[in-house]
N, C-alpha and C positions, 0 to 999 in steps of 0.2 A: 267865600262860603265854607271853605275848608276849616277856617278858624272857628266858625260858628258850629260846624258839625263836631269838631273836637271838644268845644266847650259844652255842647249838648250831651255828649257821651260822658264827660266829666260830671256834669250836673246830674245825670241819671244815676251814676255810681254813688255820688255824694248823697243824693236825695233818697235813694232806696227803692223808688217805684216810678213807673211811668204814669204821668197824669198831664192834663192840659195846663195847670197853673204853674208848674216849674218852668216850662218853656216860655210862658207869658212873662215871668219874672226875668228870665234870661234875656229875652228880646227887649224888655223894658230897660234893664240894666245897660245893655249895649247901646240902646238909643240915647240914654242919658249921657253915657261916655262920649258918644259921637257929638251930642249937642255941646258938651264942654270942650271937646277936642283933647281928651285925655286918654291915657293908656290904663290898663288894669293895674290896680294897686299892688305893689310888691311889699310895701311896708304900710305906712300911714299917709300916703300921698292923697288918698281919697277917703271920704267919710260918707256913711249912709245914715240918714234918719228915716227909719222905716215906720210907716203908719199902720202896719199890720199888727195883729194881736194874737190871741189864742182862742181856741174854741169856736172858730168860724170856718167856713167851708173852703177857704183857699189860702191857708197859711203857707202852702207849698210855694207860692209866689216868691217868698223871701229867699228860699234856697236858690232859686234861679238868679235873683239879684246878687246874692253873695258869690255865686259861681262866675257871673259876668264881671263884676267889679273888683273882686278880690278883697272886698271888705268883709271881715269876719269877727266873730266874738273873741277869738283867740288874740287877734291883733288889737282889739278894743277900738276898732274904727267903724263900728256899727252900733246903733242904738235903736231899740224898739220902743215906739211911742204908745202902743196899745190903743190906737184909735179904731181898730178893726176896719180899716180902709185898705183898698188895693192901690196904694200910692206910697211914694218915697221921695226924698230929696237927696241928690248926690252932690257932694261938696268937694271941690278941689282945694285941699288944705293949704296948698302953696299960694294960690292966688285969691282964695276966698270966693271964687265964682261958684254958683250953685244953680241947679235946675231941679224942678219938681216934675215928676212923671206919675201919671195915674191912668187907670183903665177908663175908657169912655163908658159912661153910665149905660148907654143903650147896648153896648157890646157886652158888658158884664151882666146886665139883666138877662140877656139872651143866653149867655154862658151858664147862668144859674138854673136854666131850664133844660140843659143838655142831657142826653142819655147818661153820660158819665155821672153827673150830679144826681140824677134820679137813682142810679145804682148806689151812690154814696148815702143818699137819704134813706134808702132801704136797708142800710147797715152793711153793705158789701165793702170790705177793705179794698183800697185802691189797687193793690197788687192782684186781687182776685177778679177784677172787672175784666171781661173778655177783651182781647186785643181788637176784635171786630168793632168794639165800641170806642176803646181808647185811641187806637192808632189813627183813625180818620180825624179825630178832633185834634190830636197833637200835630198831625201833618198840616191841618188847616192853620193852626197857630204859627207854625214854622214858616209857612208860605205867605201869610197875610201881610199886606202892606202896613207899615207902622201906623199910618194915618187912619186906618180902619179900626184900630182898637186902642191906640194910645193918645193921651193928651200930654204933649211936651210943653211945659210952661216956658216963660221967658227966663233968660239968664239973669240971676240976681246976685248982688254982692252981699256976703255975710261976714260977720266977725268970727274968725277961727281962733279959739284959745290955743296959745302956744305952751309948750311944756315938754319935759323929758320924762321918760319912764323911770321908775324907781328900781335900783339895782342892789340896794343894801337891805339885808334881812338879819333879824336876830331872834333868839328863842323867846317865846311867850313865857312869862314868869310863872304861869300856872300849868299849862299843858306841855310846854317845852318845844312845841312845833315852831319851826322857823316861819316868821311872818315878816313881810316887807314893812319897813319901819314907818312908812307913811300911813299905815293902818293900825299901828299899835296904839293902845289906849293907856293912859295913866291909871294906876291903881295902887293901893297901899302895899301890895305884894311886888310892885314894879310894873314895867310895861307888859300889858296883856293883849292878846288877840281879841277881836270883836266877840266871838262866841263865849270866851271866858269872862269877858267884862259883863256879859248878860245884858 
């Protein structure tokens, strides 16, 4: 439990506000790791295909997943699919084993009617919702058995593309900014970056 508490505190700092969805994602990410028998990603050992999107009520879920799994946009081992669903697939890049985790529909339906969401619908920023509303909901999420709110799918085998990162850069022939060579485009002026290519 100490590790969970530590990750929760890290998640709060990273996410920026206290809400029910970030700990949902944190717990879901940890459940996926447990199902695969893997540790938090230090580099690109794990990958996440997140089905979340933008402009919906619980995108905060993804910050919890990133905190738990160590999959981040900076390491390029996470991809957002924009399905606007509360689900994701965790992939062990070394073995190709994967598991999909989602919120149970009945749980999520109830969560969308919570006092916290009612405040959000009324336009109250999450950081301004009183702790008397937020804290009990977060405590419930943190203590709830996984089987009460998560669907943990079967372990599947997937094809994991192999490849190394690019470490060579050269100046764009138009703007002069260093660009990794795998993204330079041919032009009459010489190799150019994507924005200069137009």
